[in-house]
C-alpha positions in Angstrom: 0.0 0.0 0.0 0.9 3.6 -0.3 2.4 5.4 2.7 -0.6 7.8 2.6 -3.0 4.9 2.9 -1.1 3.5 5.9 -1.0 7.0 7.5 -4.8 7.3 7.0 -5.4 3.9 8.5 -3.3 4.8 11.6 -5.1 8.2 11.9 -8.4 6.5 11.7 -7.5 3.9 14.3 -6.2 6.6 16.6 -9.5 8.6 16.1 -11.6 5.5 16.9 -9.5 4.8 20.0 -9.9 8.4 21.2 -13.7 8.3 20.5 -14.0 5.0 22.4 -12.1 6.5 25.4 -14.3 9.6 25.3 -17.5 7.5 25.2 -16.3 5.4 28.1 -15.4 8.6 30.1 -18.9 10.0 29.4 -20.5 6.7 30.4 -18.5 6.6 33.7 -19.4 10.2 34.3 -23.1 9.5 33.9 -22.9 6.7 36.4 
C-alpha cells in the first residue's frame, strides 16, 4: 500500500480509539 494509505489507517485507528475512550469517560461520568 501507499504510505498515505497507511497513515490514513493509523489516523483512523487513533481517532476511533480516542472516540471509544471519550464515550467510556462519558459513560463513567453519567454513572
